[in-house]
Structures are given as C-alpha cells and as structure tokens.
C-alpha positions in Angstrom: -45.6 32.5 -90.0 -47.6 29.3 -90.5 -49.9 28.0 -87.8 -48.2 24.6 -87.8 -45.4 22.9 -89.8 -41.7 22.9 -90.5 -39.4 25.6 -91.9 -37.5 23.7 -94.6 -36.4 26.5 -96.8 -32.8 27.8 -96.7 -33.5 31.2 -95.1 -34.2 31.5 -91.4 -37.7 32.6 -90.4 -37.6 35.8 -88.3 -39.5 35.8 -85.0 -39.5 37.8 -81.7 -38.9 36.5 -78.2 -38.6 37.8 -74.6 -35.3 36.6 -73.1 -34.8 37.5 -69.5 -31.0 37.9 -69.3 -31.2 38.7 -65.6 -31.7 35.0 -65.1 -28.2 33.3 -65.2 -29.5 30.2 -67.0 -31.2 32.3 -69.8 -28.2 34.5 -69.9 -25.9 31.5 -70.5 -28.0 30.4 -73.4 -28.4 33.9 -74.9 -24.7 34.5 -74.9 -24.2 31.2 -76.6 -26.5 32.8 -79.2 -29.1 30.1 -79.4 -32.6 29.2 -78.3 -33.6 25.5 -78.5 -36.3 23.1 -77.5 -35.5 20.5 -74.7 -35.2 17.6 -77.2 -32.2 19.3 -78.8 -29.9 18.7 -75.9 -28.3 15.3 -75.0 -29.2 13.7 -71.7 -27.1 11.2 -69.9 -28.2 7.6 -70.5 -29.4 7.2 -66.9 -31.8 10.2 -67.1 -35.3 8.8 -66.8 -37.2 12.1 -66.8 -38.7 14.0 -69.7 -36.8 17.2 -70.1 -38.3 20.7 -70.0 -37.2 23.8 -72.0 -35.2 26.3 -70.0 -37.5 29.0 -71.4 -40.5 27.2 -70.0 -39.0 26.7 -66.5 -38.4 30.4 -66.5 -42.1 30.9 -66.6 -42.6 28.3 -63.9 -40.0 30.0 -61.7 -41.6 33.4 -61.9 -44.9 32.0 -60.6 -43.6 29.1 -58.5 -45.7 30.1 -55.5 -48.8 29.4 -57.6 -49.9 26.0 -56.5 -50.8 23.7 -59.4 -49.0 25.7 -62.1 -47.0 22.7 -63.3 -50.0 20.4 -62.9 -52.0 22.8 -65.2 -49.3 22.6 -67.8 -49.2 18.8 -67.6 -53.0 18.7 -68.0 -52.8 20.8 -71.2 -50.1 18.4 -72.5 -52.2 15.4 -71.8 -54.9 16.8 -74.1 -52.3 17.7 -76.7 -50.7 14.3 -76.8 -54.1 12.6 -77.0 -55.8 14.8 -79.6 -53.0 16.6 -81.5 -49.8 14.6 -81.0 -48.3 16.4 -84.0 -48.4 19.7 -82.3 -45.5 21.1 -80.2 -45.6 20.8 -76.4 -45.5 23.9 -74.3 -43.4 22.0 -71.8 -40.5 21.1 -74.2 -40.7 23.9 -76.8 -39.6 27.5 -76.7 -41.9 30.5 -77.3 -41.8 33.2 -79.9 -44.1 35.7 -81.5 -44.4 36.0 -85.3 -43.9 39.7 -85.5 -42.7 42.6 -83.3 -46.2 44.2 -82.9 -47.6 41.0 -81.5 -44.6 40.7 -79.1 -45.1 44.2 -77.9 -48.8 43.5 -77.2 -47.6 40.8 -74.8 -45.4 43.1 -72.8 -46.2 43.0 -69.1 -48.5 40.0 -69.4 -48.1 36.8 -67.3 -44.9 37.7 -65.4 -41.8 39.9 -65.2 -40.0 38.2 -68.0 -42.1 40.1 -70.6 -40.3 43.5 -70.5 -39.3 45.6 -73.4 -35.6 45.5 -72.5 -35.7 41.7 -73.0 -37.3 41.7 -76.4 -35.2 40.7 -79.3 -35.3 39.3 -82.8 -34.4 35.7 -83.4 -34.1 33.5 -86.5 -35.7 30.0 -86.6 -33.3 27.6 -88.2 -34.6 25.6 -91.2 -36.3 22.4 -90.1 -37.8 23.8 -86.9 -41.4 22.9 -86.3 -43.9 25.5 -85.0 -47.4 25.4 -83.6 -49.6 28.5 -83.2 -51.6 29.0 -80.0 -53.7 32.0 -78.9 -52.0 33.1 -75.7 -55.1 34.8 -74.5 -56.4 31.5 -73.3 -53.4 31.4 -70.9 -53.9 35.0 -69.9 -57.6 34.6 -69.0 -58.2 30.9 -68.2 -54.9 29.2 -67.0 -55.0 30.2 -63.4 -58.5 28.8 -63.0 -57.2 25.3 -63.8 -58.0 22.9 -66.6 -61.4 23.1 -68.1 -63.2 22.9 -71.4 -61.0 25.7 -72.6 -58.0 23.4 -72.8 -59.3 21.5 -75.8 -60.0 24.8 -77.7 -56.6 26.2 -76.8 -54.8 23.1 -78.0 -56.9 23.0 -81.1 -55.5 26.4 -82.0 -58.8 28.3 -81.7 -58.8 32.0 -81.0 -60.0 33.1 -77.6 -61.8 36.1 -79.0 -61.7 38.5 -81.9 -58.3 39.9 -81.0 -56.1 36.8 -80.7 -52.5 37.2 -79.5 -50.8 34.4 -81.4 -47.8 32.8 -79.8 -45.7 30.1 -81.5 -44.2 27.1 -79.7 -41.1 25.9 -81.4 -39.4 22.5 -81.6 -35.9 23.1 -83.0 -33.4 25.9 -82.7 -33.1 29.6 -83.3 -30.3 32.1 -83.5 -30.3 35.1 -81.2 -29.7 38.3 -83.3 -28.0 41.5 -82.1 -25.3 42.2 -79.6 -26.8 44.4 -76.9 -28.8 41.7 -75.2 -25.9 39.2 -75.5 -23.6 41.7 -73.8 -26.0 42.0 -70.9 -26.2 38.2 -70.8 -22.4 38.0 -70.6 -22.4 40.4 -67.7 -24.9 38.2 -65.8 -22.9 35.1 -66.3 -19.6 36.8 -65.4 -21.1 37.9 -62.1 -22.8 34.5 -61.4 -20.1 32.0 -62.6 -16.9 34.0 -63.2 -14.8 30.8 -63.2 -16.9 29.3 -66.0 -16.3 31.9 -68.7 -14.0 29.6 -70.7 -16.7 27.0 -70.9 -19.2 29.7 -71.9 -16.9 30.8 -74.7 -16.5 27.2 -75.8 -20.3 26.9 -75.8 -20.6 30.0 -78.0 -18.1 28.6 -80.5 -19.9 25.2 -80.3 -23.2 26.8 -81.2 -21.4 28.4 -84.2 -20.2 24.9 -85.2 -23.7 23.3 -84.8 -22.8 21.5 -81.6 -25.0 21.1 -78.5 -22.1 21.6 -76.1 -23.1 24.1 -73.5 -26.9 23.6 -73.8 -28.8 23.4 -70.6 -32.1 21.5 -70.1 -34.3 21.1 -67.0 -35.5 17.8 -65.5 -38.7 17.7 -63.3 -37.8 15.2 -60.6 -40.1 14.0 -57.8 -38.3 14.4 -54.5 -39.7 14.6 -51.0 -43.3 14.6 -52.3 -42.5 17.6 -54.4 -41.5 18.2 -58.0 -38.0 19.7 -58.1 -36.7 21.4 -61.2 -33.1 20.4 -61.8 -30.7 21.4 -64.6 -28.2 19.4 -66.7 -25.4 20.8 -68.8 -24.9 19.1 -72.2 -21.1 18.2 -72.4 -21.3 15.1 -74.6 -19.3 16.6 -77.5 -16.4 17.3 -75.1 -15.6 13.6 -75.3 -15.5 13.7 -79.1 -11.9 14.1 -80.4 -13.0 15.2 -83.8 -15.1 18.0 -82.4 -12.3 19.2 -80.1 -10.1 19.5 -83.3 -12.8 21.6 -84.9 -12.9 23.9 -81.8 -9.1 24.3 -82.0 -9.2 25.1 -85.7 -11.9 27.7 -85.1 -9.9 29.3 -82.3 -6.7 29.3 -84.3 -8.3 31.0 -87.3 -7.7 34.7 -86.8 -10.7 35.6 -88.9 -13.1 34.1 -86.3 -14.3 36.2 -83.4 -12.9 34.6 -80.3 -12.7 35.9 -76.7 -9.2 34.6 -76.1 -9.0 36.3 -72.7 -11.8 34.1 -71.4 -10.1 31.0 -72.7 -7.2 31.6 -70.4 -7.0 28.9 -67.7 -8.2 30.1 -64.3 -5.3 28.3 -62.6 -2.4 26.0 -63.2 -4.6 23.1 -62.3 -7.9 24.1 -63.9 -8.9 25.5 -67.3 -12.4 26.3 -66.1 -15.0 25.2 -63.6 -18.4 23.9 -64.6 -21.2 26.3 -63.4 -23.0 25.1 -60.2 -26.5 24.6 -61.6 -27.8 23.3 -58.2 -28.2 26.9 -57.0 -30.8 27.4 -59.8 -33.0 24.6 -58.7 -36.5 25.3 -57.4 -39.7 23.4 -56.4 -42.9 24.0 -58.4 -45.6 21.8 -56.8 -46.4 18.5 -55.3 -46.9 15.5 -57.7 
C-alpha cells in the first residue's frame, strides 16, 4: 500500500481493520457492510460543526477519562493542516493496516478495541485516499501531549527501526466476511430492536452506493465541555428515484434481502429511528 495517494484502479485494495462490534454504532456500520470517512455522509444544512469519523470517536470513547485526549488530536490536526494539508486527518478518516501481520502487531495496543476477535479484512474502494503514519508515535508519545514529535509524526517519519504503519483513509471500504457482520447484527438487534428495518434498508443502500444509514459524529461545545453527538444520514430517503431503486432491489428474488426485518413493527410504524442520544459522551473541556 502506498504511503500517500488515491486508489484509482478498478480493483479494491485489501487492508485490515479492528471493528469493535460490541459498540452499537460500529455494529450498525459493520452490518451495513461499509467503513467510511466523515466527509462521506451528508449533514443537515444547519450543521455548523466539522464531523468526526465514528471509528475515531470509538477511540475517544475508550479513553474518555483521559483529560486532553481530544485536544491532543486537534493539536496534531493543526500541524497537519498547516504543513501537510494534502494528508488525511486522523479526526475525519478511518484507520486500517496494510497487511494482516501489521494489524496483529497492533493487537492489545491503545485500548480494548484492538482485539483479535474484531480483526477483519476490508477492501478500499477505488478513489479512496490514504496517508501512512507510524502509529508508534501515538503509542509512545501521545499521552504526553503535543511536542516536537507531532511534526515528525505528521511528516510520516518512522518512530524507530520497527515502525508499525497505520493508514488513515478518506473514502469508503467494504467489510468482507460474514462472521463479524453476524455479531454486529446481534448487537444492533439487542440495542435497537425496532430499527432493524432501517438497518436492512441501510445495508441495501450501501449495496446501491447510497449514504443512507451512515452515522457521523459532531463535536459540540455544551456546558463548557465538548460533547460528542451523532447524526444519521437519511437524505436519500427523500429521493423518489432512490426509493424506486430500493424497491426494485427488494423485489428481485436474486438479491439477498432480510424480508423478515422489513416487516412493519406496527400498523402505525414501519420502523423507529435508533436513539443515538444514548451513545453521546463528553471528551474534554474546550
């Protein structure tokens, strides 16, 4: 995998990622079958905040008691925007490893999300942009706060003679395999049982190249703290042409469709939108 650039060839580029499907938000996205950077979801016009990747907020959540974590991330991004604006932001991109061996070296590092049971292969879609960083800088220097190491990290320098290269991606990736997606489904079914029809619609939408069902995070200053809130992308639900494509997909017997989940939950409601407020958390003061 290249250190920086776009994947413009027809074949998808294989990579490896840790996807914690015990998290309802990650599980929702994994069952949809897709990873994506924050810029790939549509925000409502009134949204004034720069979105964050769900996969990044998963890291913030796991160490949310560490004061200054989000501030450290923003400090890194200031240097990136100033000196290497062409490189992908840790805040908005998603994370992969270029090969399985590298991914397994990362097992157990940083937080509880990096467990063997969460490791899976993904395929970066053509056109996705990637930037390579040595994650050892984060392992050994991040908790100490910003310093001279940030410039070297953002520049793409290795920390030592045994770099652990991690790629931050702007774009989308397909989640391969079924075992992890089955676990993801179980998590969503337990957390939001009345939203399974929408989950299935989101899975079909991903097959059709739509953003419907994607979730992004917004860091919002509230009560002198930064609150991580989540927004569900439903913009295509208002597009008649797209709804016709969904219907055609569902009616085609050759397509895999979970018809049971598409059954209305009541005479009044087809489904209920998942309550994302229960997933909110506070990371740090501004």
